[in-house]
MOPAC internal coordinates of N, CA, C and O (Angstrom, degrees):
PM7 1SCF
backbone

  N    0.0000 0     0.00 0     0.00 0    0    0    0
  C    1.4136 1     0.00 0     0.00 0    1    0    0
  C    1.5258 1   108.95 1     0.00 0    2    1    0
  O    1.2310 1   120.07 1   -55.79 1    3    2    1
  N    1.3047 1   117.47 1   124.21 1    3    2    1
  C    1.4520 1   121.36 1   179.48 1    5    3    2
  C    1.5115 1   110.90 1  -100.91 1    6    5    3
  O    1.2310 1   121.51 1     8.27 1    7    6    5
  N    1.3155 1   114.71 1  -171.73 1    7    6    5
  C    1.4691 1   118.90 1  -179.89 1    9    7    6
  C    1.5139 1   110.36 1  -146.02 1   10    9    7
  O    1.2310 1   121.17 1   -49.35 1   11   10    9
  N    1.3339 1   115.37 1   130.65 1   11   10    9
  C    1.4425 1   123.59 1   173.01 1   13   11   10
  C    1.5332 1   105.32 1   -93.85 1   14   13   11
  O    1.2310 1   120.43 1   -55.58 1   15   14   13
  N    1.3354 1   116.79 1   124.42 1   15   14   13
  C    1.4602 1   121.76 1  -176.99 1   17   15   14
  C    1.5235 1   108.34 1  -118.93 1   18   17   15
  O    1.2310 1   121.58 1   -55.14 1   19   18   17
  N    1.3008 1   114.58 1   124.86 1   19   18   17
  C    1.4741 1   123.45 1  -176.90 1   21   19   18
  C    1.5078 1   109.22 1  -114.22 1   22   21   19
  O    1.2310 1   120.36 1   -56.65 1   23   22   21
  N    1.3189 1   116.92 1   123.35 1   23   22   21
  C    1.4860 1   121.04 1  -176.06 1   25   23   22
  C    1.5255 1   108.99 1  -113.74 1   26   25   23
  O    1.2310 1   120.75 1  -114.92 1   27   26   25
  N    1.3265 1   116.17 1    65.08 1   27   26   25
  C    1.4682 1   120.84 1   177.57 1   29   27   26
  C    1.5228 1   107.25 1   -87.82 1   30   29   27
  O    1.2310 1   120.00 1    45.58 1   31   30   29
  N    1.3568 1   117.60 1  -134.42 1   31   30   29
  C    1.4380 1   122.23 1   177.81 1   33   31   30
  C    1.5215 1   111.16 1   -57.60 1   34   33   31
  O    1.2310 1   120.78 1   145.12 1   35   34   33
  N    1.3343 1   116.11 1   -34.88 1   35   34   33
  C    1.4620 1   122.59 1   174.06 1   37   35   34
  C    1.5296 1   106.58 1  -135.35 1   38   37   35
  O    1.2310 1   120.55 1   -36.05 1   39   38   37
  N    1.3210 1   116.56 1   143.95 1   39   38   37
  C    1.4338 1   119.93 1   178.03 1   41   39   38
  C    1.5117 1   110.09 1   -81.07 1   42   41   39
  O    1.2310 1   121.18 1   -52.83 1   43   42   41
  N    1.3401 1   115.35 1   127.17 1   43   42   41
  C    1.4517 1   122.09 1   176.82 1   45   43   42
  C    1.5199 1   109.21 1  -132.60 1   46   45   43
  O    1.2310 1   120.79 1   -18.31 1   47   46   45
  N    1.3046 1   116.10 1   161.69 1   47   46   45
  C    1.4665 1   120.57 1  -179.74 1   49   47   46
  C    1.5185 1   109.43 1  -140.78 1   50   49   47
  O    1.2310 1   121.92 1   -28.59 1   51   50   49
  N    1.3139 1   113.93 1   151.41 1   51   50   49
  C    1.4714 1   121.91 1   176.85 1   53   51   50
  C    1.5138 1   107.90 1  -133.56 1   54   53   51
  O    1.2310 1   119.84 1   -47.71 1   55   54   53
  N    1.3297 1   117.91 1   132.29 1   55   54   53
  C    1.4373 1   122.62 1   175.47 1   57   55   54
  C    1.5180 1   109.90 1   -77.95 1   58   57   55
  O    1.2310 1   121.45 1   -50.36 1   59   58   57
  N    1.3277 1   114.82 1   129.64 1   59   58   57
  C    1.4559 1   122.15 1   179.88 1   61   59   58
  C    1.5233 1   107.90 1  -139.70 1   62   61   59
  O    1.2310 1   120.27 1   -42.14 1   63   62   61
  N    1.3155 1   117.09 1   137.86 1   63   62   61
  C    1.4673 1   122.01 1   179.40 1   65   63   62
  C    1.5687 1   110.35 1   -50.40 1   66   65   63
  O    1.2310 1   120.16 1   -40.90 1   67   66   65
  N    1.2983 1   117.31 1   139.10 1   67   66   65
  C    1.4685 1   121.10 1  -176.57 1   69   67   66
  C    1.5320 1   112.38 1   -53.83 1   70   69   67
  O    1.2310 1   119.83 1   135.59 1   71   70   69
  N    1.3271 1   117.92 1   -44.41 1   71   70   69
  C    1.4880 1   120.65 1  -178.56 1   73   71   70
  C    1.5031 1   110.79 1   -61.20 1   74   73   71
  O    1.2310 1   120.14 1   134.48 1   75   74   73
  N    1.3223 1   117.34 1   -45.52 1   75   74   73
  C    1.4633 1   120.60 1   178.59 1   77   75   74
  C    1.5045 1   110.27 1   -66.56 1   78   77   75
  O    1.2310 1   119.72 1   139.65 1   79   78   77
  N    1.3289 1   118.14 1   -40.35 1   79   78   77
  C    1.4526 1   122.90 1  -178.96 1   81   79   78
  C    1.5465 1   109.61 1   -62.12 1   82   81   79
  O    1.2310 1   120.04 1   140.50 1   83   82   81
  N    1.3058 1   117.53 1   -39.50 1   83   82   81
  C    1.4696 1   120.10 1   178.57 1   85   83   82
  C    1.5293 1   111.06 1   -61.51 1   86   85   83
  O    1.2310 1   119.82 1   141.62 1   87   86   85
  N    1.3015 1   117.95 1   -38.38 1   87   86   85
  C    1.4438 1   120.69 1   178.22 1   89   87   86
  C    1.5516 1   111.26 1   -71.68 1   90   89   87
  O    1.2310 1   120.93 1   139.89 1   91   90   89
  N    1.3337 1   115.83 1   -40.11 1   91   90   89
  C    1.4752 1   118.97 1   176.24 1   93   91   90
  C    1.5101 1   111.00 1   -61.13 1   94   93   91
  O    1.2310 1   121.03 1   141.48 1   95   94   93
  N    1.3459 1   115.64 1   -38.52 1   95   94   93
  C    1.4885 1   119.42 1   179.83 1   97   95   94
  C    1.4942 1   111.53 1   -58.35 1   98   97   95
  O    1.2310 1   120.17 1   136.99 1   99   98   97
  N    1.3379 1   117.28 1   -43.01 1   99   98   97
  C    1.4642 1   122.32 1  -179.72 1  101   99   98
  C    1.5510 1   109.76 1   -62.54 1  102  101   99
  O    1.2310 1   120.58 1   135.41 1  103  102  101
  N    1.3329 1   116.50 1   -44.59 1  103  102  101
  C    1.4394 1   121.74 1  -179.39 1  105  103  102
  C    1.5301 1   110.92 1   -64.87 1  106  105  103
  O    1.2310 1   120.71 1   128.44 1  107  106  105
  N    1.3347 1   116.24 1   -51.56 1  107  106  105
  C    1.4991 1   120.00 1  -178.05 1  109  107  106
  C    1.5176 1   109.61 1   -60.85 1  110  109  107
  O    1.2310 1   120.02 1   134.12 1  111  110  109
  N    1.3099 1   117.57 1   -45.88 1  111  110  109
  C    1.4367 1   122.73 1   179.93 1  113  111  110
  C    1.5392 1   110.95 1   -55.21 1  114  113  111
  O    1.2310 1   120.42 1   132.15 1  115  114  113
  N    1.3200 1   116.80 1   -47.85 1  115  114  113
  C    1.4550 1   121.17 1  -177.58 1  117  115  114
  C    1.5121 1   112.53 1   -69.60 1  118  117  115
  O    1.2310 1   119.70 1   140.06 1  119  118  117
  N    1.3214 1   118.18 1   -39.94 1  119  118  117
  C    1.4573 1   120.86 1   177.54 1  121  119  118
  C    1.5491 1   111.31 1   -63.99 1  122  121  119
  O    1.2310 1   120.83 1   132.99 1  123  122  121
  N    1.3207 1   116.02 1   -47.01 1  123  122  121
  C    1.4932 1   119.48 1  -178.71 1  125  123  122
  C    1.4796 1   111.73 1   -70.02 1  126  125  123
  O    1.2310 1   119.26 1   146.54 1  127  126  125
  N    1.3129 1   119.02 1   -33.46 1  127  126  125
  C    1.4721 1   121.84 1   177.25 1  129  127  126
  C    1.5459 1   109.02 1   -60.92 1  130  129  127
  O    1.2310 1   120.10 1   147.14 1  131  130  129
  N    1.3161 1   117.42 1   -32.86 1  131  130  129
  C    1.4624 1   121.84 1   178.27 1  133  131  130
  C    1.5152 1   112.93 1   -85.56 1  134  133  131
  O    1.2310 1   120.35 1  -174.79 1  135  134  133
  N    1.3298 1   116.94 1     5.21 1  135  134  133
  C    1.4715 1   122.95 1  -177.47 1  137  135  134
  C    1.5190 1   111.35 1    62.58 1  138  137  135
  O    1.2310 1   120.19 1  -145.38 1  139  138  137
  N    1.3214 1   117.24 1    34.62 1  139  138  137
  C    1.4544 1   123.02 1   179.21 1  141  139  138
  C    1.5509 1   108.21 1  -101.68 1  142  141  139
  O    1.2310 1   120.54 1   -60.47 1  143  142  141
  N    1.2954 1   116.57 1   119.53 1  143  142  141
  C    1.4588 1   121.17 1   173.22 1  145  143  142
  C    1.5181 1   110.44 1   -86.58 1  146  145  143
  O    1.2310 1   120.61 1   -27.42 1  147  146  145
  N    1.3261 1   116.44 1   152.58 1  147  146  145
  C    1.4614 1   118.80 1   179.49 1  149  147  146
  C    1.5348 1   109.97 1  -163.45 1  150  149  147
  O    1.2310 1   121.03 1   -15.72 1  151  150  149
  N    1.3173 1   115.64 1   164.28 1  151  150  149
  C    1.4539 1   123.29 1   176.75 1  153  151  150
  C    1.5059 1   109.83 1   -90.28 1  154  153  151
  O    1.2310 1   120.67 1   -39.45 1  155  154  153
  N    1.3317 1   116.32 1   140.55 1  155  154  153
  C    1.4635 1   122.70 1   174.81 1  157  155  154
  C    1.5173 1   107.56 1  -123.90 1  158  157  155
  O    1.2310 1   119.99 1   -61.97 1  159  158  157
  N    1.3145 1   117.62 1   118.03 1  159  158  157
  C    1.4602 1   123.25 1   179.13 1  161  159  158
  C    1.5052 1   108.80 1  -108.56 1  162  161  159
  O    1.2310 1   120.33 1   -45.12 1  163  162  161
  N    1.3204 1   116.97 1   134.88 1  163  162  161
  C    1.4610 1   120.85 1  -179.07 1  165  163  162
  C    1.5269 1   109.25 1  -142.30 1  166  165  163
  O    1.2310 1   121.13 1   -41.04 1  167  166  165
  N    1.3470 1   115.44 1   138.96 1  167  166  165
  C    1.4486 1   121.03 1   174.19 1  169  167  166
  C    1.4977 1   108.75 1   -75.85 1  170  169  167
  O    1.2310 1   120.39 1   -40.53 1  171  170  169
  N    1.3309 1   116.85 1   139.47 1  171  170  169
  C    1.4587 1   120.62 1   176.98 1  173  171  170
  C    1.5446 1   108.80 1   -82.74 1  174  173  171
  O    1.2310 1   120.59 1   -49.86 1  175  174  173
  N    1.3057 1   116.48 1   130.14 1  175  174  173
  C    1.4672 1   122.81 1  -171.12 1  177  175  174
  C    1.5228 1   113.38 1   -60.84 1  178  177  175
  O    1.2310 1   119.51 1   153.45 1  179  178  177
  N    1.3247 1   118.54 1   -26.55 1  179  178  177
  C    1.4592 1   120.30 1  -176.68 1  181  179  178
  C    1.5385 1   111.16 1   -82.77 1  182  181  179
  O    1.2310 1   120.28 1  -176.36 1  183  182  181
  N    1.3521 1   117.07 1     3.64 1  183  182  181
  C    1.4512 1   121.02 1   179.81 1  185  183  182
  C    1.5120 1   115.90 1    80.77 1  186  185  183
  O    1.2310 1   120.87 1  -170.10 1  187  186  185
  N    1.3655 1   115.95 1     9.90 1  187  186  185
  C    1.4723 1   118.99 1  -176.53 1  189  187  186
  C    1.5201 1   113.33 1   -83.27 1  190  189  187
  O    1.2310 1   119.54 1  -174.52 1  191  190  189
  N    1.3153 1   118.48 1     5.48 1  191  190  189
  C    1.4516 1   119.12 1   177.51 1  193  191  190
  C    1.5121 1   113.54 1   131.06 1  194  193  191
  O    1.2310 1   121.81 1    31.29 1  195  194  193
  N    1.3165 1   114.14 1  -148.71 1  195  194  193
  C    1.4722 1   121.31 1  -173.84 1  197  195  194
  C    1.5351 1   107.68 1  -136.95 1  198  197  195
  O    1.2310 1   121.06 1   -34.73 1  199  198  197
  N    1.3235 1   115.58 1   145.27 1  199  198  197
  C    1.4581 1   120.70 1   175.91 1  201  199  198
  C    1.4993 1   109.59 1  -117.06 1  202  201  199
  O    1.2310 1   120.31 1   -34.35 1  203  202  201
  N    1.3184 1   117.01 1   145.65 1  203  202  201
  C    1.4596 1   123.55 1   175.39 1  205  203  202
  C    1.5234 1   107.08 1  -118.95 1  206  205  203
  O    1.2310 1   122.12 1   -48.83 1  207  206  205
  N    1.3236 1   113.55 1   131.17 1  207  206  205
  C    1.4749 1   120.94 1   178.44 1  209  207  206
  C    1.5166 1   108.37 1  -119.03 1  210  209  207
  O    1.2310 1   119.88 1   -46.62 1  211  210  209
  N    1.3291 1   117.84 1   133.38 1  211  210  209
  C    1.4424 1   121.69 1   172.49 1  213  211  210
  C    1.5240 1   107.03 1   -92.48 1  214  213  211
  O    1.2310 1   120.33 1   -66.27 1  215  214  213
  N    1.3135 1   116.97 1   113.73 1  215  214  213
  C    1.4392 1   121.48 1  -177.51 1  217  215  214
  C    1.5156 1   110.19 1  -102.48 1  218  217  215
  O    1.2310 1   121.75 1   -53.68 1  219  218  217
  N    1.3304 1   114.26 1   126.32 1  219  218  217
  C    1.4606 1   120.23 1   179.09 1  221  219  218
  C    1.5141 1   107.72 1  -145.08 1  222  221  219
  O    1.2310 1   120.13 1   -18.66 1  223  222  221
  N    1.3310 1   117.36 1   161.34 1  223  222  221
  C    1.4713 1   119.85 1  -175.20 1  225  223  222
  C    1.5131 1   114.02 1   -56.68 1  226  225  223
  O    1.2310 1   119.19 1   156.47 1  227  226  225
  N    1.3204 1   119.15 1   -23.53 1  227  226  225
  C    1.4641 1   121.95 1  -177.56 1  229  227  226
  C    1.5284 1   115.01 1   -87.17 1  230  229  227
  O    1.2310 1   119.98 1   179.38 1  231  230  229
  N    1.3371 1   117.65 1    -0.62 1  231  230  229
  C    1.4738 1   120.23 1  -179.05 1  233  231  230
  C    1.5242 1   108.71 1  -108.13 1  234  233  231
  O    1.2310 1   121.42 1   -46.29 1  235  234  233
  N    1.3180 1   114.88 1   133.71 1  235  234  233
  C    1.4828 1   118.86 1  -179.59 1  237  235  234
  C    1.5175 1   110.05 1   -80.84 1  238  237  235
  O    1.2310 1   121.07 1   -46.85 1  239  238  237
  N    1.3051 1   115.56 1   133.15 1  239  238  237
  C    1.4770 1   122.58 1   173.83 1  241  239  238
  C    1.5217 1   107.71 1  -129.98 1  242  241  239
  O    1.2310 1   121.84 1   -29.29 1  243  242  241
  N    1.3072 1   114.08 1   150.71 1  243  242  241
  C    1.4683 1   120.57 1   177.22 1  245  243  242
  C    1.5251 1   109.32 1  -132.07 1  246  245  243
  O    1.2310 1   121.14 1   -29.18 1  247  246  245
  N    1.3152 1   115.43 1   150.82 1  247  246  245
  C    1.4470 1   122.22 1   176.54 1  249  247  246
  C    1.5302 1   106.07 1  -122.83 1  250  249  247
  O    1.2310 1   121.00 1   -69.87 1  251  250  249
  N    1.3118 1   115.69 1   110.13 1  251  250  249
  C    1.4688 1   121.22 1  -176.98 1  253  251  250
  C    1.5247 1   108.01 1  -104.12 1  254  253  251
  O    1.2310 1   121.02 1   -67.33 1  255  254  253
  N    1.3106 1   115.66 1   112.67 1  255  254  253
  C    1.4804 1   122.48 1   179.48 1  257  255  254
  C    1.5135 1   108.77 1   -96.68 1  258  257  255
  O    1.2310 1   120.31 1   -49.53 1  259  258  257
  N    1.3210 1   117.01 1   130.47 1  259  258  257
  C    1.4549 1   120.82 1   177.53 1  261  259  258
  C    1.5108 1   112.53 1   -89.35 1  262  261  259
  O    1.2310 1   119.92 1   155.07 1  263  262  261
  N    1.3204 1   117.75 1   -24.93 1  263  262  261
  C    1.4610 1   121.05 1   177.35 1  265  263  262
  C    1.5336 1   109.65 1   -79.76 1  266  265  263
  O    1.2310 1   121.00 1   -22.89 1  267  266  265
  N    1.3165 1   115.69 1   157.11 1  267  266  265
  C    1.4777 1   119.07 1  -176.67 1  269  267  266
  C    1.5331 1   112.33 1   -96.15 1  270  269  267
  O    1.2310 1   119.58 1   167.50 1  271  270  269
  N    1.3221 1   118.42 1   -12.50 1  271  270  269
  C    1.4711 1   120.68 1  -179.44 1  273  271  270
  C    1.5137 1   111.47 1   -98.72 1  274  273  271
  O    1.2310 1   121.65 1   -38.40 1  275  274  273
  N    1.3343 1   114.45 1   141.60 1  275  274  273
  C    1.4934 1   119.86 1   175.50 1  277  275  274
  C    1.5259 1   108.44 1   -73.12 1  278  277  275
  O    1.2310 1   121.46 1   -40.16 1  279  278  277
  N    1.3387 1   114.81 1   139.84 1  279  278  277
  C    1.4502 1   120.72 1   178.81 1  281  279  278
  C    1.5297 1   109.76 1   -76.60 1  282  281  279
  O    1.2310 1   120.74 1   -31.81 1  283  282  281
  N    1.3329 1   116.18 1   148.19 1  283  282  281
  C    1.4771 1   121.46 1   168.73 1  285  283  282
  C    1.5298 1   105.96 1   -78.54 1  286  285  283
  O    1.2310 1   120.48 1   -52.22 1  287  286  285
  N    1.3055 1   116.68 1   127.78 1  287  286  285
  C    1.4481 1   121.39 1  -176.30 1  289  287  286
  C    1.5260 1   111.19 1   -88.17 1  290  289  287
  O    1.2310 1   121.09 1   -51.10 1  291  290  289
  N    1.2937 1   115.51 1   128.90 1  291  290  289
  C    1.4759 1   123.70 1   175.92 1  293  291  290
  C    1.5196 1   107.23 1   -88.62 1  294  293  291
  O    1.2310 1   120.72 1   -74.39 1  295  294  293
  N    1.3306 1   116.22 1   105.61 1  295  294  293
  C    1.4664 1   120.65 1  -176.88 1  297  295  294
  C    1.5326 1   111.50 1   -58.21 1  298  297  295
  O    1.2310 1   119.72 1   144.69 1  299  298  297
  N    1.3090 1   118.14 1   -35.31 1  299  298  297
  C    1.4436 1   120.20 1   179.41 1  301  299  298
  C    1.5206 1   111.63 1   -62.90 1  302  301  299
  O    1.2310 1   120.87 1   139.31 1  303  302  301
  N    1.3190 1   115.94 1   -40.69 1  303  302  301
  C    1.4867 1   119.95 1   179.38 1  305  303  302
  C    1.5551 1   109.49 1   -67.21 1  306  305  303
  O    1.2310 1   120.57 1   139.08 1  307  306  305
  N    1.3175 1   116.51 1   -40.92 1  307  306  305
  C    1.4878 1   119.37 1   177.42 1  309  307  306
  C    1.5403 1   109.28 1   -58.55 1  310  309  307
  O    1.2310 1   120.63 1   136.61 1  311  310  309
  N    1.3136 1   116.41 1   -43.39 1  311  310  309
  C    1.4694 1   119.70 1  -179.72 1  313  311  310
  C    1.5090 1   112.78 1   -63.29 1  314  313  311
  O    1.2310 1   120.60 1   139.31 1  315  314  313
  N    1.3272 1   116.46 1   -40.69 1  315  314  313
  C    1.4525 1   121.17 1   177.98 1  317  315  314
  C    1.5434 1   110.58 1   -65.85 1  318  317  315
  O    1.2310 1   121.08 1   136.53 1  319  318  317
  N    1.3201 1   115.53 1   -43.47 1  319  318  317
  C    1.4938 1   119.81 1   178.45 1  321  319  318
  C    1.5271 1   111.69 1   -66.52 1  322  321  319
  O    1.2310 1   119.58 1   142.72 1  323  322  321
  N    1.3339 1   118.41 1   -37.28 1  323  322  321
  C    1.4617 1   120.98 1   177.11 1  325  323  322
  C    1.5218 1   109.32 1   -63.34 1  326  325  323
  O    1.2310 1   120.56 1   139.93 1  327  326  325
  N    1.3131 1   116.53 1   -40.07 1  327  326  325
  C    1.4667 1   120.19 1   177.96 1  329  327  326
  C    1.5104 1   111.35 1   -64.21 1  330  329  327
  O    1.2310 1   120.80 1   139.22 1  331  330  329
  N    1.3329 1   116.07 1   -40.78 1  331  330  329
  C    1.4747 1   120.71 1   176.34 1  333  331  330
  C    1.5221 1   109.94 1   -60.65 1  334  333  331
  O    1.2310 1   120.66 1   133.42 1  335  334  333
  N    1.3158 1   116.34 1   -46.58 1  335  334  333
  C    1.4941 1   120.62 1  -178.36 1  337  335  334
  C    1.5075 1   112.74 1   -61.73 1  338  337  335
  O    1.2310 1   120.14 1   150.54 1  339  338  337
  N    1.3012 1   117.34 1   -29.46 1  339  338  337
  C    1.4722 1   122.24 1  -179.53 1  341  339  338
  C    1.5097 1   113.68 1   -88.89 1  342  341  339
  O    1.2310 1   120.58 1   175.74 1  343  342  341
  N    1.3155 1   116.50 1    -4.26 1  343  342  341
  C    1.4707 1   121.28 1  -178.53 1  345  343  342
  C    1.5131 1   110.97 1   -81.07 1  346  345  343
  O    1.2310 1   120.41 1   -15.36 1  347  346  345
  N    1.3305 1   116.83 1   164.64 1  347  346  345
  C    1.4715 1   119.89 1  -179.77 1  349  347  346
  C    1.5394 1   114.06 1   -62.18 1  350  349  347
  O    1.2310 1   119.57 1   152.71 1  351  350  349
  N    1.3348 1   118.42 1   -27.29 1  351  350  349
  C    1.4671 1   120.21 1  -178.63 1  353  351  350
  C    1.5351 1   111.63 1   -89.36 1  354  353  351
  O    1.2310 1   119.23 1   167.70 1  355  354  353
  N    1.3220 1   119.08 1   -12.30 1  355  354  353
  C    1.4434 1   122.50 1   177.74 1  357  355  354
  C    1.4937 1   115.28 1    89.56 1  358  357  355
  O    1.2310 1   120.44 1     4.97 1  359  358  357
  N    1.2998 1   116.76 1  -175.03 1  359  358  357
  C    1.4574 1   123.26 1  -174.32 1  361  359  358
  C    1.5442 1   110.07 1   -79.16 1  362  361  359
  O    1.2310 1   122.33 1   -53.52 1  363  362  361
  N    1.3306 1   113.15 1   126.48 1  363  362  361
  C    1.4640 1   119.87 1   171.20 1  365  363  362
  C    1.5347 1   104.73 1  -131.13 1  366  365  363
  O    1.2310 1   121.55 1   -26.11 1  367  366  365
  N    1.3226 1   114.64 1   153.89 1  367  366  365
  C    1.4533 1   119.55 1   179.30 1  369  367  366
  C    1.4992 1   108.13 1   -79.08 1  370  369  367
  O    1.2310 1   121.29 1   -60.69 1  371  370  369
  N    1.3267 1   115.13 1   119.31 1  371  370  369
  C    1.4860 1   121.81 1   176.67 1  373  371  370
  C    1.5119 1   109.00 1  -109.97 1  374  373  371
  O    1.2310 1   120.54 1   -21.50 1  375  374  373
  N    1.3339 1   116.56 1   158.50 1  375  374  373
  C    1.4812 1   118.74 1   179.64 1  377  375  374
  C    1.5199 1   112.16 1   -59.34 1  378  377  375
  O    1.2310 1   121.71 1   -32.97 1  379  378  377
  N    1.3391 1   114.33 1   147.03 1  379  378  377
  C    1.4611 1   119.55 1   179.01 1  381  379  378
  C    1.5265 1   110.77 1   -68.24 1  382  381  379
  O    1.2310 1   120.36 1   -52.61 1  383  382  381
  N    1.3338 1   116.91 1   127.39 1  383  382  381
  C    1.4728 1   118.52 1   175.32 1  385  383  382
  C    1.5297 1   111.22 1   -77.39 1  386  385  383
  O    1.2310 1   120.96 1    -9.90 1  387  386  385
  N    1.2689 1   115.77 1   170.10 1  387  386  385
  C    1.4792 1   120.16 1   179.84 1  389  387  386
  C    1.5188 1   108.02 1   -55.63 1  390  389  387
  O    1.2310 1   121.53 1   -37.97 1  391  390  389
  N    1.3020 1   114.68 1   142.03 1  391  390  389
  C    1.4463 1   122.51 1  -179.29 1  393  391  390
  C    1.5193 1   110.92 1   -72.00 1  394  393  391
  O    1.2310 1   121.12 1   -61.66 1  395  394  393
  N    1.3331 1   115.46 1   118.34 1  395  394  393
  C    1.4660 1   118.37 1   178.29 1  397  395  394
  C    1.5151 1   110.47 1  -107.23 1  398  397  395
  O    1.2310 1   120.42 1   152.99 1  399  398  397
  N    1.3134 1   116.80 1   -27.01 1  399  398  397
  C    1.4803 1   120.18 1   177.21 1  401  399  398
  C    1.5103 1   109.76 1  -162.37 1  402  401  399
  O    1.2310 1   120.69 1   -68.34 1  403  402  401
  N    1.3101 1   116.28 1   111.66 1  403  402  401
  C    1.4682 1   120.59 1   178.85 1  405  403  402
  C    1.5208 1   109.85 1   -91.48 1  406  405  403
  O    1.2310 1   121.62 1   -39.99 1  407  406  405
  N    1.3390 1   114.51 1   140.01 1  407  406  405
  C    1.4195 1   120.24 1   175.32 1  409  407  406
  C    1.5206 1   109.22 1  -126.41 1  410  409  407
  O    1.2310 1   119.25 1   -40.96 1  411  410  409
  N    1.3452 1   119.03 1   139.04 1  411  410  409
  C    1.4629 1   119.77 1  -179.21 1  413  411  410
  C    1.5144 1   111.26 1   -70.91 1  414  413  411
  O    1.2310 1   121.16 1   -37.86 1  415  414  413
  N    1.3471 1   115.39 1   142.14 1  415  414  413
  C    1.4617 1   121.06 1   175.97 1  417  415  414
  C    1.4973 1   106.06 1   -91.31 1  418  417  415
  O    1.2310 1   120.72 1   -57.46 1  419  418  417
  N    1.3193 1   116.23 1   122.54 1  419  418  417
  C    1.4673 1   122.52 1  -178.98 1  421  419  418
  C    1.5010 1   109.07 1   -94.38 1  422  421  419
  O    1.2310 1   121.46 1   -38.40 1  423  422  421
  N    1.3471 1   114.80 1   141.60 1  423  422  421
  C    1.4680 1   121.13 1   173.95 1  425  423  422
  C    1.4458 1   111.55 1    74.10 1  426  425  423
  O    1.2310 1   120.10 1   180.00 1  427  426  425

């Protein structure tokens, strides 16, 4: 289980499965590298609701992975998540589609 850490006006964190977090990292990194801001909505694992984060290049985010192995990235899932992030409702975690091409995550 990993953790997405958002350091906006107040620092908050959400626990997210390492594999999912690895894919979110690729999407967030690419969107922010392009100077594209977007909304990220995530369900809170304890059932207490949903959080929305406004992600922009000026806000610090961290991805804390608890596992020691790098995830194999499913390119199809990254593409679906990128499409979500560019949509009017923003990025939400959707189920992983069938693996069509895995790429190793470096570093």
